[in-house]
The first five atom37 places (N, CA, C, CB, O) and aatype in JSON, in Angstrom:
{
  "aatype": [12, 15, 6, 15, 6, 11, 5, 0, 1, 9, 13, 11, 19, 10, 15, 0, 6, 16, 1, 19, 1, 12, 9, 6, 10, 10, 11, 8, 5, 15, 10, 4, 19, 2, 0, 10, 0, 1, 15, 10, 3, 9, 16, 14, 0, 0, 19, 15, 5, 8, 10, 1, 19, 10, 1, 3, 0, 3, 9, 19, 19, 0, 3, 11, 11, 7, 18, 13, 19, 8, 18, 1, 19, 2, 14, 8, 16, 10, 0, 17, 17, 15, 6, 12, 16, 12, 2, 10, 13, 6, 16, 11, 6],
  "atom_mask": [
    [1, 1, 1, 1, 1],
    [1, 1, 1, 1, 1],
    [1, 1, 1, 1, 1],
    [1, 1, 1, 1, 1],
    [1, 1, 1, 1, 1],
    [1, 1, 1, 1, 1],
    [1, 1, 1, 1, 1],
    [1, 1, 1, 1, 1],
    [1, 1, 1, 1, 1],
    [1, 1, 1, 1, 1],
    [1, 1, 1, 1, 1],
    [1, 1, 1, 1, 1],
    [1, 1, 1, 1, 1],
    [1, 1, 1, 1, 1],
    [1, 1, 1, 1, 1],
    [1, 1, 1, 1, 1],
    [1, 1, 1, 1, 1],
    [1, 1, 1, 1, 1],
    [1, 1, 1, 1, 1],
    [1, 1, 1, 1, 1],
    [1, 1, 1, 1, 1],
    [1, 1, 1, 1, 1],
    [1, 1, 1, 1, 1],
    [1, 1, 1, 1, 1],
    [1, 1, 1, 1, 1],
    [1, 1, 1, 1, 1],
    [1, 1, 1, 1, 1],
    [1, 1, 1, 1, 1],
    [1, 1, 1, 1, 1],
    [1, 1, 1, 1, 1],
    [1, 1, 1, 1, 1],
    [1, 1, 1, 1, 1],
    [1, 1, 1, 1, 1],
    [1, 1, 1, 1, 1],
    [1, 1, 1, 1, 1],
    [1, 1, 1, 1, 1],
    [1, 1, 1, 1, 1],
    [1, 1, 1, 1, 1],
    [1, 1, 1, 1, 1],
    [1, 1, 1, 1, 1],
    [1, 1, 1, 1, 1],
    [1, 1, 1, 1, 1],
    [1, 1, 1, 1, 1],
    [1, 1, 1, 1, 1],
    [1, 1, 1, 1, 1],
    [1, 1, 1, 1, 1],
    [1, 1, 1, 1, 1],
    [1, 1, 1, 1, 1],
    [1, 1, 1, 1, 1],
    [1, 1, 1, 1, 1],
    [1, 1, 1, 1, 1],
    [1, 1, 1, 1, 1],
    [1, 1, 1, 1, 1],
    [1, 1, 1, 1, 1],
    [1, 1, 1, 1, 1],
    [1, 1, 1, 1, 1],
    [1, 1, 1, 1, 1],
    [1, 1, 1, 1, 1],
    [1, 1, 1, 1, 1],
    [1, 1, 1, 1, 1],
    [1, 1, 1, 1, 1],
    [1, 1, 1, 1, 1],
    [1, 1, 1, 1, 1],
    [1, 1, 1, 1, 1],
    [1, 1, 1, 1, 1],
    [1, 1, 1, 0, 1],
    [1, 1, 1, 1, 1],
    [1, 1, 1, 1, 1],
    [1, 1, 1, 1, 1],
    [1, 1, 1, 1, 1],
    [1, 1, 1, 1, 1],
    [1, 1, 1, 1, 1],
    [1, 1, 1, 1, 1],
    [1, 1, 1, 1, 1],
    [1, 1, 1, 1, 1],
    [1, 1, 1, 1, 1],
    [1, 1, 1, 1, 1],
    [1, 1, 1, 1, 1],
    [1, 1, 1, 1, 1],
    [1, 1, 1, 1, 1],
    [1, 1, 1, 1, 1],
    [1, 1, 1, 1, 1],
    [1, 1, 1, 1, 1],
    [1, 1, 1, 1, 1],
    [1, 1, 1, 1, 1],
    [1, 1, 1, 1, 1],
    [1, 1, 1, 1, 1],
    [1, 1, 1, 1, 1],
    [1, 1, 1, 1, 1],
    [1, 1, 1, 1, 1],
    [1, 1, 1, 1, 1],
    [1, 1, 1, 1, 1],
    [1, 1, 1, 1, 1]
  ],
  "atom_positions": [
    [[38.05, 49.41, -83.24], [36.51, 50.61, -84.31], [35.8, 51.19, -83.55], [35.13, 49.85, -85.3], [35.0, 50.59, -82.83]],
    [[35.94, 52.36, -83.55], [34.58, 53.53, -83.07], [33.69, 53.09, -83.89], [34.73, 55.33, -83.32], [33.77, 52.66, -85.04]],
    [[32.46, 53.31, -82.88], [30.94, 52.83, -83.44], [31.01, 53.62, -84.74], [29.41, 53.31, -82.37], [30.61, 53.03, -85.75]],
    [[31.46, 54.86, -84.86], [31.1, 55.98, -85.75], [31.74, 55.25, -87.02], [31.76, 57.62, -85.3], [31.24, 55.41, -88.14]],
    [[32.85, 54.46, -86.8], [33.61, 53.86, -88.6], [32.98, 52.39, -88.68], [35.89, 53.62, -88.71], [33.13, 51.74, -89.71]],
    [[32.24, 51.84, -87.55], [31.43, 50.71, -88.06], [30.02, 51.03, -88.56], [31.31, 49.72, -87.0], [29.31, 50.47, -89.39]],
    [[29.85, 52.11, -87.78], [28.38, 52.49, -89.02], [29.01, 53.3, -90.19], [26.87, 53.71, -88.27], [28.42, 52.91, -91.2]],
    [[29.87, 54.18, -90.51], [30.34, 54.37, -91.79], [30.98, 53.18, -92.59], [31.24, 55.38, -91.69], [31.51, 53.59, -93.62]],
    [[31.07, 52.17, -92.45], [31.69, 50.79, -92.77], [30.44, 50.05, -92.98], [32.67, 50.1, -91.58], [30.71, 49.0, -93.56]],
    [[29.07, 50.19, -92.72], [27.79, 49.66, -92.85], [27.66, 50.52, -94.28], [26.64, 49.94, -91.48], [27.99, 49.84, -95.26]],
    [[27.27, 51.75, -94.54], [27.22, 52.95, -95.34], [27.95, 52.49, -96.6], [27.89, 54.26, -94.62], [27.37, 51.72, -97.36]],
    [[28.93, 52.82, -96.81], [29.88, 52.27, -97.52], [29.75, 51.11, -97.96], [30.82, 52.29, -97.02], [29.82, 51.03, -99.19]],
    [[29.51, 49.7, -97.15], [28.81, 48.64, -98.13], [27.23, 48.32, -99.31], [28.73, 47.78, -97.2], [26.75, 47.64, -100.22]],
    [[27.0, 49.56, -98.25], [25.03, 49.96, -98.82], [25.17, 50.68, -100.08], [23.9, 51.29, -97.6], [24.35, 50.62, -101.0]],
    [[26.43, 51.5, -100.07], [26.79, 52.51, -101.12], [26.18, 51.95, -102.53], [28.5, 52.73, -101.18], [25.69, 52.81, -103.26]],
    [[26.16, 50.83, -102.91], [25.87, 50.27, -104.43], [25.01, 49.33, -104.31], [27.04, 49.69, -105.25], [25.17, 48.28, -103.68]],
    [[23.65, 49.85, -105.17], [22.29, 49.47, -105.53], [22.36, 48.36, -105.36], [21.74, 49.74, -106.72], [21.83, 47.76, -104.43]],
    [[23.38, 47.6, -106.69], [23.41, 46.2, -106.61], [23.48, 45.31, -105.3], [24.41, 45.91, -107.31], [22.84, 44.27, -105.16]],
    [[24.19, 45.76, -104.54], [24.43, 45.41, -103.3], [23.15, 44.93, -102.37], [25.11, 46.52, -102.77], [22.82, 43.95, -101.7]],
    [[22.56, 46.36, -102.79], [21.8, 46.64, -101.56], [20.68, 45.58, -102.12], [21.31, 48.42, -101.21], [20.15, 44.76, -101.36]],
    [[20.31, 45.69, -103.74], [19.46, 44.35, -104.35], [19.68, 43.29, -103.54], [19.88, 43.83, -105.84], [18.86, 43.01, -102.66]],
    [[20.66, 42.67, -103.7], [21.0, 41.2, -103.55], [20.73, 41.2, -102.18], [22.52, 40.67, -103.97], [20.13, 40.17, -101.87]],
    [[21.0, 42.21, -100.93], [20.34, 41.8, -99.95], [18.71, 41.37, -99.53], [20.71, 42.57, -99.39], [18.09, 40.66, -98.74]],
    [[18.52, 42.23, -100.54], [16.41, 42.0, -100.43], [16.32, 40.9, -101.08], [15.11, 43.26, -101.36], [15.23, 40.38, -100.88]],
    [[17.12, 40.19, -101.92], [16.88, 38.83, -102.42], [17.23, 37.65, -101.62], [17.54, 38.69, -103.58], [16.73, 36.54, -101.46]],
    [[18.18, 38.22, -101.21], [19.02, 37.0, -99.87], [18.29, 36.88, -99.02], [20.4, 37.35, -99.0], [18.32, 35.88, -98.32]],
    [[17.37, 37.95, -98.81], [16.76, 37.97, -97.53], [15.74, 36.88, -96.98], [16.14, 39.14, -97.51], [15.74, 36.22, -95.93]],
    [[14.82, 36.92, -98.13], [13.91, 36.18, -98.98], [13.94, 34.15, -99.22], [14.28, 37.0, -100.43], [13.17, 33.21, -99.08]],
    [[15.58, 34.43, -99.7], [15.68, 33.01, -100.14], [17.15, 32.81, -100.02], [15.09, 32.7, -101.65], [17.7, 33.91, -99.9]],
    [[18.02, 31.81, -100.0], [19.55, 31.4, -100.65], [19.45, 31.67, -101.57], [20.17, 30.17, -100.75], [18.28, 31.78, -101.94]],
    [[20.89, 32.08, -102.89], [20.94, 31.83, -104.03], [22.19, 31.97, -104.28], [20.17, 32.44, -104.71], [23.01, 32.63, -103.65]],
    [[22.38, 31.1, -105.59], [23.84, 30.93, -106.05], [24.22, 31.98, -107.19], [24.07, 29.39, -106.63], [23.37, 32.45, -107.95]],
    [[25.38, 32.27, -107.24], [26.08, 33.62, -108.1], [24.94, 33.4, -109.18], [28.05, 33.49, -108.81], [24.08, 34.27, -109.09]],
    [[24.75, 32.6, -110.05], [24.13, 32.34, -111.29], [22.45, 32.88, -111.2], [24.31, 30.65, -111.59], [21.87, 33.45, -112.12]],
    [[21.95, 32.59, -110.09], [20.71, 32.89, -109.78], [20.67, 34.52, -109.7], [20.31, 32.14, -108.48], [19.79, 35.29, -110.09]],
    [[21.79, 34.77, -109.13], [21.71, 36.25, -108.49], [21.83, 36.77, -109.46], [22.63, 36.81, -107.48], [20.9, 37.57, -109.58]],
    [[22.71, 36.79, -110.6], [23.21, 37.25, -111.83], [22.01, 36.86, -112.8], [24.69, 36.58, -112.22], [22.2, 37.57, -113.79]],
    [[21.12, 36.25, -112.96], [19.71, 36.02, -113.44], [18.91, 37.49, -112.77], [19.02, 34.34, -112.76], [18.71, 38.54, -113.38]],
    [[18.62, 37.22, -111.6], [17.61, 37.97, -111.24], [17.93, 39.66, -111.23], [17.21, 37.42, -109.91], [17.01, 40.47, -111.29]],
    [[19.29, 40.05, -111.17], [19.83, 41.34, -111.07], [20.48, 41.76, -112.61], [20.96, 41.33, -109.81], [20.91, 42.87, -112.91]],
    [[20.43, 40.46, -113.56], [20.65, 40.91, -114.93], [22.16, 41.71, -114.91], [19.32, 41.94, -115.42], [22.18, 42.71, -115.63]],
    [[23.14, 41.48, -114.35], [24.5, 41.31, -114.47], [24.93, 40.27, -114.7], [25.09, 41.63, -113.64], [24.25, 39.25, -114.76]],
    [[26.4, 40.33, -114.91], [27.43, 39.08, -114.65], [27.58, 38.45, -113.59], [28.63, 39.32, -114.82], [27.21, 38.8, -112.47]],
    [[28.49, 36.85, -114.1], [28.31, 36.42, -112.39], [29.68, 36.89, -112.11], [28.0, 34.53, -111.86], [29.92, 36.98, -110.91]],
    [[30.66, 37.23, -112.91], [31.48, 37.75, -112.48], [31.32, 39.17, -111.44], [32.06, 37.82, -113.53], [31.99, 39.42, -110.44]],
    [[30.37, 39.87, -111.95], [29.73, 41.09, -111.17], [29.47, 40.92, -109.77], [28.44, 41.48, -111.73], [30.0, 41.58, -108.88]],
    [[28.39, 39.73, -109.59], [27.9, 39.45, -108.66], [29.17, 38.56, -107.66], [26.61, 38.79, -109.13], [29.09, 38.57, -106.43]],
    [[30.08, 37.97, -108.23], [30.69, 37.46, -107.11], [31.73, 38.91, -106.38], [31.64, 35.96, -107.71], [31.88, 39.15, -105.19]],
    [[32.28, 39.65, -107.51], [32.52, 40.92, -106.62], [31.89, 41.48, -105.54], [32.5, 41.82, -107.25], [32.35, 41.85, -104.46]],
    [[30.35, 41.48, -106.14], [29.8, 42.46, -105.06], [29.68, 41.17, -103.87], [28.07, 43.4, -105.56], [30.02, 41.53, -102.74]],
    [[29.39, 40.21, -103.95], [29.61, 39.17, -102.96], [30.67, 39.15, -101.74], [29.89, 38.15, -103.68], [30.47, 39.12, -100.52]],
    [[31.73, 39.16, -102.4], [32.83, 39.54, -101.6], [32.9, 40.34, -100.27], [33.5, 40.15, -102.38], [33.19, 40.11, -99.09]],
    [[32.5, 41.38, -100.98], [31.99, 42.49, -100.04], [31.56, 42.18, -99.26], [31.26, 43.3, -100.3], [32.17, 42.06, -98.2]],
    [[29.84, 41.77, -99.46], [28.99, 41.63, -98.82], [29.53, 40.55, -97.48], [27.92, 41.27, -99.76], [29.25, 40.58, -96.28]],
    [[30.57, 39.45, -98.42], [31.11, 38.55, -97.45], [31.65, 38.8, -96.31], [31.86, 37.96, -97.87], [31.35, 38.33, -95.21]],
    [[32.91, 39.96, -96.71], [33.65, 40.45, -95.72], [33.21, 41.27, -94.57], [34.45, 41.03, -96.26], [33.8, 41.39, -93.5]],
    [[31.63, 42.03, -95.1], [31.06, 42.3, -94.21], [30.41, 41.63, -93.1], [30.57, 42.79, -94.62], [29.89, 42.16, -92.12]],
    [[30.5, 40.34, -93.4], [29.4, 39.44, -92.65], [27.72, 39.52, -92.6], [29.75, 39.6, -91.31], [26.91, 39.24, -91.72]],
    [[27.54, 40.13, -94.23], [26.35, 40.48, -94.24], [25.85, 39.1, -94.61], [26.01, 41.67, -95.09], [25.44, 38.37, -93.71]],
    [[25.85, 38.72, -95.77], [25.8, 37.17, -95.76], [27.04, 36.17, -95.5], [25.34, 36.81, -97.04], [28.2, 36.33, -95.11]],
    [[26.28, 35.1, -95.88], [26.9, 33.75, -95.37], [26.81, 32.59, -96.53], [26.03, 33.21, -93.98], [25.79, 32.45, -97.2]],
    [[28.05, 31.74, -96.71], [27.86, 31.14, -97.96], [27.91, 29.63, -97.88], [28.85, 31.65, -98.9], [28.95, 29.01, -97.64]],
    [[26.76, 29.07, -98.09], [26.14, 27.43, -97.81], [26.73, 26.76, -99.55], [23.7, 27.38, -97.5], [26.5, 27.13, -100.7]],
    [[27.52, 25.68, -99.0], [27.85, 24.75, -100.05], [27.07, 23.87, -100.15], [28.93, 24.2, -100.02], [26.97, 23.23, -99.11]],
    [[26.12, 23.36, -101.42], [24.8, 22.92, -101.52], [25.33, 21.55, -103.52], [23.34, 24.99, -101.7], [25.01, 21.61, -104.7]],
    [[26.25, 20.57, -102.63], [26.55, 20.19, -103.94], [27.66, 20.89, -104.42], [0.0, 0.0, 0.0], [28.63, 21.26, -103.76]],
    [[27.35, 21.14, -106.1], [28.51, 21.54, -106.79], [28.52, 23.18, -106.51], [28.46, 21.07, -108.44], [29.48, 23.9, -106.79]],
    [[27.28, 23.63, -105.92], [26.91, 25.25, -106.32], [26.88, 26.24, -104.74], [25.0, 25.29, -107.22], [26.38, 25.73, -103.73]],
    [[27.34, 27.35, -104.71], [27.26, 27.7, -103.02], [26.15, 28.39, -103.43], [28.58, 28.64, -102.03], [25.71, 28.89, -104.47]],
    [[25.71, 28.22, -101.86], [24.48, 29.43, -102.28], [24.77, 30.48, -100.99], [22.46, 28.68, -102.24], [25.72, 30.39, -100.21]],
    [[23.83, 31.38, -100.95], [24.56, 32.57, -99.99], [23.12, 33.07, -99.8], [25.89, 33.87, -100.77], [22.2, 33.16, -100.61]],
    [[23.19, 33.42, -98.25], [21.73, 34.17, -96.98], [22.71, 35.08, -96.42], [20.8, 32.91, -95.37], [23.91, 35.24, -96.2]],
    [[21.5, 35.61, -96.31], [21.28, 37.16, -95.11], [21.89, 36.79, -93.87], [19.43, 37.65, -94.58], [21.02, 36.59, -93.02]],
    [[22.98, 36.62, -93.46], [23.3, 36.83, -92.37], [22.24, 37.14, -90.82], [24.06, 37.75, -92.78], [22.8, 38.03, -90.17]],
    [[21.19, 36.75, -90.26], [20.3, 37.61, -89.83], [21.12, 38.24, -88.15], [18.67, 36.68, -89.76], [20.51, 39.0, -87.4]],
    [[22.01, 37.92, -87.97], [22.56, 38.55, -86.77], [22.99, 39.55, -87.26], [23.53, 37.92, -85.98], [22.86, 40.58, -86.59]],
    [[23.61, 39.63, -88.5], [24.28, 40.92, -88.56], [23.59, 41.78, -89.12], [25.43, 40.93, -89.15], [24.01, 42.94, -89.17]],
    [[22.43, 41.45, -89.65], [21.41, 42.35, -90.48], [21.0, 43.14, -89.22], [20.01, 41.47, -91.39], [21.01, 44.36, -89.09]],
    [[20.62, 42.18, -88.28], [19.85, 43.17, -86.63], [21.12, 43.66, -85.83], [18.76, 41.88, -85.17], [20.9, 44.5, -84.96]],
    [[22.2, 43.32, -86.0], [23.16, 44.79, -85.36], [23.62, 45.81, -85.89], [24.28, 44.61, -84.89], [24.11, 46.69, -85.18]],
    [[23.54, 45.94, -87.68], [23.5, 46.7, -89.06], [22.03, 47.63, -88.29], [23.17, 45.42, -90.88], [22.27, 48.79, -87.96]],
    [[20.89, 47.19, -88.09], [19.46, 48.12, -88.02], [20.12, 48.64, -86.51], [17.5, 47.09, -88.0], [20.64, 49.75, -86.53]],
    [[20.13, 48.13, -85.62], [20.4, 48.76, -84.72], [21.38, 49.85, -84.72], [20.59, 48.01, -84.01], [21.13, 51.01, -84.4]],
    [[22.84, 49.26, -85.2], [23.77, 50.39, -85.4], [23.2, 51.7, -85.36], [24.43, 50.29, -86.63], [23.22, 52.51, -84.44]],
    [[22.36, 51.81, -87.19], [21.61, 52.86, -87.95], [20.7, 53.46, -87.49], [21.12, 52.53, -88.92], [20.44, 54.55, -88.01]],
    [[19.94, 53.01, -86.43], [19.19, 53.59, -85.58], [19.52, 54.36, -84.53], [18.62, 52.87, -85.21], [18.98, 55.45, -84.32]],
    [[20.54, 53.79, -83.72], [21.57, 54.77, -82.63], [21.97, 55.82, -83.96], [23.38, 53.7, -81.69], [21.27, 56.83, -83.87]],
    [[22.59, 55.86, -84.77], [22.52, 56.93, -85.5], [21.55, 57.89, -85.57], [22.66, 56.61, -86.44], [21.92, 59.0, -85.17]],
    [[20.29, 57.82, -86.01], [19.53, 58.32, -86.29], [18.94, 58.82, -84.97], [18.95, 57.65, -87.12], [18.61, 59.98, -84.7]],
    [[18.89, 57.97, -84.37], [18.19, 58.45, -82.29], [18.44, 59.81, -82.34], [19.32, 57.71, -80.46], [19.5, 60.23, -82.79]],
    [[17.51, 60.57, -81.92], [17.33, 62.08, -81.6], [17.21, 61.85, -79.9], [15.76, 62.9, -82.46], [16.45, 61.08, -79.31]],
    [[18.19, 62.75, -79.35], [18.07, 62.98, -77.73], [17.82, 64.05, -77.51], [19.12, 62.76, -76.89], [18.67, 64.93, -77.54]],
    [[16.42, 64.28, -77.19], [16.11, 65.15, -76.93], [15.78, 65.75, -75.34], [15.41, 65.08, -77.71], [15.39, 66.91, -75.19]]
  ]
}
């Protein structure tokens, strides 16, 4: 996959406002599907669909805690995304 394809994938994942809001929430603490649904005022099914996209992009990681699965941001992927987007917007004069 080329660098431009990787950059486009990042923006595709971030193209949904709900996913951006989920990342913001998960940067501060790990949450389960129901907690995310309450915080975002959407259904647990909708949260699960967005989490699938975020997990596929490796931006969130699932941790099983008892009967529940808690999700958190993957700091390595977040740092890599930051670097990739900075490369795109950097000007070379």
